N, C-alpha and C positions, 0 to 999 in steps of 0.2 A: 505494500501499497504506498502511496508517495505519502513525502516529509509534507508537502502540502496540505493534504489533508489531514496530518496529525498536528499540523500548525494550527488550522484553521478551529479542529473540534479542542485543543488547548486552551485557544480565546477565548470560546463562548461556553467552556463547563459550567461556569458559574452560573450564568441564567438559561443552561439550554434546557433543564427540565421546566419550568417556567414558558418558554416558547414555545414547545413539542407541540401542544395541546393545539395552540393557534397556528401551526405549522402543519398541523397532521388531520386535516378537515375530517376523517375519517375515525380519530383517535382511539374511543374508545371500541367499538368495533373492530377496528384494527388489531388491538391489544387484548381483548378481550375471544376473539377467533384464534391466537396465537394461545393465549394459555390454553381453551378449551380443547385445540387439537394435539396438547402436549400430552400424549395417550401412553402412562406408563403403569404397571402391574404394581411394582413394589410401591409401601407406604413409606420408603428412606431412598428413594433414588438417584442416583448421579446424574447430575445433567452439569453440559459444560453450555455455555454462553459465550458465544464468540462475536468481539467487538460489542464486550456488555457496556462500555461507555457509563453513565451515573449508577446503574444497577436498576435500572427502569423495570424490564421485563424480567430478570431475576426477583425484582420486591414481587411481582405479582404472582410468579412461579411459586415461591416461598410462601406467600399466603395460601396456595393449594395443597402444597406440599411442605410446610412445615418441617416436617423433619427429615427432608431433601440435602444431602451432600451436593454444596452448587460451587462451580468453579467459575470464575469471571477470568475473561481474558481481554486485555485491549491495551494500544499501542500507547494511548493519552494516559501518562501519571496523575494530572490532571483530574481528569475524567473518572480514574479508580479512585481517586481521592473524595472525590462525592458519593460514588459506592459505598465506600467503605462508611464512611458518615450515615448512609441512608441504612445501611444492612448491619448495623453495630450490635444489632439484639440477636441476631443470628449465630449461631456458634459454628455451625458445620459451613463454612464458605470459604473459601479460598481465592486468593485474587494473583493475576501475572501478568506483570506490565510486560507486553511481548507482542510483535506481530503475528498474529495466528496462521498466517499463511508459510511461516517458516518455522512455528513453534512444533520441536519433534514431542508430541504428544506419547505418554507412556501407561495411557489408563484406558479402561473400558468405560461407556456411560451408554445409562440408559436412556437417554435422550441428550442431542442437540439442538440446540435452538440460536438465533439468531434476530437482530431487527435491527433494521435500517441500515445496513454496515457492508453485505457482499456487493451492494451496486456498486463499489468505489471501485471492484478490483475490474480488471479486465477481463475479458471474455473465454482464453483459455487459463486463465487463473481460479474463475468461479470454477470449471471443471475439474481442474484439479484439486482446489477442494472438496468440490462435492465426492469425489475418489477418497480423500483423505479421512472426510467425516465419515465415508457409509464404513472406514477400516475401523474408526475406533467407538463405534457403535456394540451396544451388546447384538448376540442374534435377536429379532424382533423389534430391536431398539427404534428409535421417531427422532426423523430432522425435521423441527421445523422451523421456517424461515421466513419473518415477516420484513417484506423489502418491496423494491422498487419494479415495474416491469412496462418496456418501451411498450408504446404502442404498436399494434400491429401493421401500422404505415404509417408515414411522416406525418401525415395530416391526421392521422387518429394519436399522433403524439405531440402535436401542434395544439391541439385541443385541449389535451390532457394539460400541458403545460398552462395554457388559458383557463382552464375551472381552476384550475391550484392556485393563480393570481389574485384571481377573483375572489376567492375564499380568502387567502391570508389578508388582501387588502381590509377585507369584511371583517377579521378577528379579532379587532384592535390591539394588532402588535405595533407598535412604534414604528417608525419609516426605518429607520436603522438596523433594528432587528430582520425588518426583511429583507433587504439589502445585505445582509449578512449570509441569508440564505438562501439569496439568488447567487451569491459568488460560489456558496458551498456546493450549489447545484451544478455549478458548474464543471465541478471534479465528476460530475455521476457517469455511470459507463454503463446504463440499464440496458437489460438484454429482455429480445422478448419472451412475453410467455411461454409461448410455445417451444422456444428452444430451452429454457430454463427448465420447465418439464424433461425433456428428453434426454439433457445432461442428466438428471437424477438418474432415470432409467440406463443412461450411460454406464453409469455409476455404479449400478448392482440395487439403486434402491425399487423397490415395490408399492404396489400400494401409493401409486405418487399421481396427486392432483395438487390443483389451486383451490382452496377451499375458502378461501376469502378474495374478495376483489372490489375495490370501490378506485375508477380511473387508473391511475397509476402504481395505488398501494394495492398488495397482494401477498397472501398469506400461500407459502407451499408446505406440502405434507408429503414425505414420502418414509418407507420403514426398510430395515434392514431384511435382509434375508435369513428365516431360521437357522 
């Protein structure tokens, strides 16, 4: 992941959560879907959160699975500091400051999750990461990726961006926050929805689907083979 992206997220860390609801028009449904589709059988699952940021998705999951052993990995130290503050009351939480595309994972997980992170990778990197994720899941484990997807045509993609602009302008966020978000979006490398589903299948996942979608915001699901 690029140093530009890392710098941008370090800069915005202090205000990231308070802005996120305004920047994600479908915030509640988006995160609820990701949590609902984190399907595990254990009452104390091992869950890995890739690009965990301030720990928002991890917090939602820990409320669903309070006995979970949670691992958060992110390359922004400032973001992880926010996560540690948020999740301080939970004892089974590990924090890793690293680039998850290069980290040598040595554990197996019941679930791997991610939110609004993987779209920053190049398409070949996404495919390689999906293979890595499949390899670190326990048999039958699930991968839930709440992320962004490009429109099926340039015209659809353009309309997605217009609708997002309209929504954030009406959100009440100040103009500086909106402009900073637009600059961050310049680093996005959104892939088409159908391509991402195919890449998950190519990586070995089964029962692959897009289980939620609102314009460019999509939640992808897949299970590792038993």
